[in-house]
C-alpha positions, 0 to 999 in steps of 0.5 A: 439516477444522479438527478434522483439522488440529488433531489432526494438529498436536497429534500431529506438533507437533515435526515441524511445528516442524522443517519451519517452522524449515527453511522459515524459513531457506530463506525468509530466504536466498532472500527476503533477495535480493529487494530487488535484483530490485525496480523503482521504476517501474510508475506508467503504463498499458502500453497508454496513449497516452503510453507509445506516444509514448515508445516511438515516440520511442525506436524511430523517433528514438532520443530522448525527454524528458530524465530527467536534469538537471544544474544548474551554478552559477557564482560570477559568470556562466555566460557567463564564458570560464572557466565556459563552457569548463568547461561545454562540457567537462562536456557533452562528457564526458557526451556520451561516456558510453555509458549516456546519450543526447541530451546537450544544454546551454546551451553546446552549443545555442549559449547557448540562453536557456531553459537559462540562469537569469534572473540568469545564474549557473546553467545546465542540462545535459539528458540521457536514460538510454535506456529505463526502470527496467524495460527498462534493466537498468543504470538504477539503476547509471547514476543512482548513477554520475552522482551519485557522479561529478559531484555536488559540485565538478567541475573548479571547477564546482558541480554538482547532479543532478535530473530524473525519474531522480534523483528516483525514485532518491532516493525509493527510497533514502529509503524503504529508510532509512525502512523500517529506521527504521519497523521499529526503532520498531514492533517494540520498541513492539509487544513492550511492548504485547503484554506488556501485553496478555498479561501475560507475555513468553512469550505476547508473543513468539509474535506477534512470532515469527509476524510474522518468519515472515510477513515472511520468507515474503512476501519469498520469495514476492516473490522467486519472483514477480519471476521472472515479472513486475515488482514495485515496491519500494514494495510492501516497505512493505506486506510489513513493515507488514501482515506484522507487523500480521496476524501479531499479529492472528491470533496474538492470537486464537489465543493468547487462545482457547487460554488461554481453553480452558485456563482452562475446564479442557481439557487442552493437546491438547484446547485446541489442537484446540478453538482451531484448530476455532474461532479457527483457522477464523475466522482462515482465513476472515478471511484469505480476506476480506482476500485478496479485497480485495487481489486487486481490485488485480490488475484495474489495469494499473499494476504498481505497484498489482498489486505490492501485491496480490502482496505483500499476498496473499503475506504474508497467506497466510504469516501465516495458515499460520504462525498456523494450523500453526506457532503451534498446534504451539508452543502444544502444546509450551509447554502451560501454560508459555505463561503463564510469565515473567509481568510484571504477574502472572497475567492472568485470561482472560475467560470467558463465565461472568464478570459484565458487563465494559466491552465488555458494558456498552458493548453494553448501553448502545448496544442500550438506545438503538440509533437515537439512537446509530446516528444520531449516529455515522453523521452524525459519520462522514459529516461527517468525510468531507465534505472528500473531496468536494473531492479533486483527483487528481494524481501524485507529483512532486519534492515527495514528497521532504523539503525540502532533498533535493538532487533536490527542490532542483534542481526547485525552483530550475529552477521559480523561477530559470528563465523556461522549464520545459525539464525539464518539456517533453513530446513530441507525436509524429505520423504521416502526411504529413510536409512543411514545410507540415503541420509548420509548421501544427501547430507554429504551432497548438501554440505558440498554446495557453494555457500553452505557452511554446515549441514546437520542431520540424523546421521551427524554433522557435515562440512564440505562433504565430510562427517565432522561430528557424530550423532548427538542427542540434539540431532538424533530426532531428525528422522522418523518412519518415512520422513527426515530433515536436514538443517542447512547453515548458509554463509550468505545473507538470508535475504539475498540473491545468493541465498535464493540461488542456494535454495534453487540449487538445493531443490534441483539436486539429484536425490533418491527421496520421493519428495524434497521440500526446502523451507526457511526465509530465503525459500519463502521469499523466492516462493512469494516472488514466483507466486507474484510474478505468475499472477502479474499478467492476470492482474495487469489484464484485469486492470487494463481491460476493466479500465478500458471498458469503464472509460469507453462506457463513459466517453464512447471512444476507443482512443481516449481509454487507450491513451489514458492507459498509455499515459498512466504507464509512462508516468509510472515508468518514471516513478519506478525508475526513481524508486530503484535509483533511490531506494535500491541503489541508495542515492539519497539514503542519508537524506531520507534516513534508510539503509539501501540493501541493493534489493527492492521489496517485491510487494511494494511496487505491486501495491504502488502500481495498483494504487498509483494507476487508480489515482492517475485514472482518477485525475484523468477522469476528472479532466476528460469528463470536463473536456467531454462536457465542453466538446458536447456543448461546443463541438470544438476540440481545441476549445474543449481541451483548453477550457477543460484544463482551465476548469480542472487544472487548479483543482486537480493540481491542488488535489494532487498536492494535498494527496502528496502531503499525506503520502509524504507524511507517511514517507517519514516512517522509520520502516523502509518499505513504508517510506518507499510506499509514501515517497513513491506514491507522492512522486507518482501523484505529483508527476501525473497531475502536473507533467502528464496532465498539463502536457501530454493530454492536450498534446495528444488530444490535439494531434488526434483531433476529432478522432478522440471521440471516435468509435465504430458504429456498432460500439457507438450504438452500444454506448448510446444505449448503455453508456454513462454520460458525465453531464446531463441536460440542465435541470428543469426547475422543480415546483419548489424552485418555481415557487421560490423564484416567484416569491423572489420576483414578487418581493422585488416587484413590491419594492418598485411599483413601476415593475408591476405595470411593466 
């Protein structure tokens, strides 16, 4: 198949280039508009109890937890006549807006103490944007309008905007700016490094060109997907990082193999065909192994995670097609000119006939003492992973934003200057027999729970099991025929283990109601974690099983796939340990400029695992395919390992460094979980491509010996019939190649008539 593909590209390379340019233009025009179709939501399980509570509040009571918080600051006191009048006017204006609901303030609730700061110079105005970013098409416009129209000085009043809606709006806006900065950092550095790898400008520009095609093509894929399902805006970061990184990876192997085949003496056409047959086959197979890892994200109900599968698989497939089709067509057109515009002088291409190089010596050193080397490295990796045993899972909150961000500052002011966490209150919705007695009993029990400050209900306000305020107009509507809801104000941080413990206690309370649903941010975080952890075994089985099968089909071995999976897990163990040590425990927080919360966002490690596992397998395939090619040629296990590492070590390391540069550029983001994503993946890629590939692979393959390629007879027969061989036989010259060779010989003969008689 790959011989046919290579031959087709050589013969039709200009048509391929024309179609590629047309496709790039279409992808750029349509894909460029995908940003307006993406969402900032997707962090909850649609079938979760917390979502059901939110929906019931919307449908039955046309209310819900406040997601907009205005902080009004007075020079002296919020109770002064002038400021009180301004606060009432501000509240009335908000209440008149059609895009807001359930507007309430310190003044509209009769100078409610919880909405007044301890010092008396600040007061809160709470409101709700109906629906959510996925169901309300005007959500983003409403948040932006509130910020534009009210933040700053409003009628002599200092106004700040916070709340969940503004926090996520600020996160999205910050990430867009971070994305542009990351590209501005990554692309120039990558180009300089590519020039260093290839020694010339022409060859260095090819991976960048493929990267641009991959990114724009993936934007177009996401544009199509947004027509049928929701896609998170955060997935754009993966498109850019992975698009540029994988395009560089694949292009490095394609271009390097092409130059190697030219150095062996093949003509341009034959070199392109041979490159597609060997490196092209490996690129295609490697793409499928990465896609399998990313596809595991589809089993999770959170579309935030599924979006990364859509984005990752989309950019992966486009990068693969560009590397397998467009890039060989460019190489056919360039020919020997691929080595032109040399900067550091003509780089000699490594050959299997060369003497032992650095990576050959590394492999030989390791294989001379495989057990000690493997033992030391494994202990080292496991030691790095120890901090992961202390992981505490959580969810993103206002602290993912940089210090000084206005939305974060509002949340922190409420936390420190107010007695009550009104903006962190959560609803408890009940169904069943609704009367004063049942409502009073449940409200009393709720208010007696640890970490509960107050409970509001349709029968009054309760503190510590005592009715402290009778029914007033603001809470009279908290009941209907067959349903009611309670507003629980906690004393703990909204996103914290204590808040989740409070949610569990609320859900397990004895009750006479038919149904009790707990909502709010803490409940949504808890439900999301439960949904993720429930599906991790399935995702792991899909990744492990599919990877094992694919590697068996390529190498015909049972040991090689098992070893590859174990090595990937070892590498990720060290990465996850470093992640907890730095981002959860805060070591280096000042250097990396983030706020450690003592929690690790549950979604980010899942993303990192699937992406890093796929990329690690990517490098494993490139290395093993070359080792297998040498083993099939020589039958010498040690020589095959040393030669395979020599032929791929420099390229794999260069690819890893270039990919790490891209991830580190995204690690400069001001949003903590994007910073974790970037630095975490950079660490995983570098550790895997250097320590693991240079030490554990040769050590374990040395100890296994000929068993590396063993499989039972039935499986061997199956592989012989249906397996995928990386390197086919040397290509037979085509008629065009024979004619070209004949013309070259005849031209040489005419220069020296003595050759004619010979």
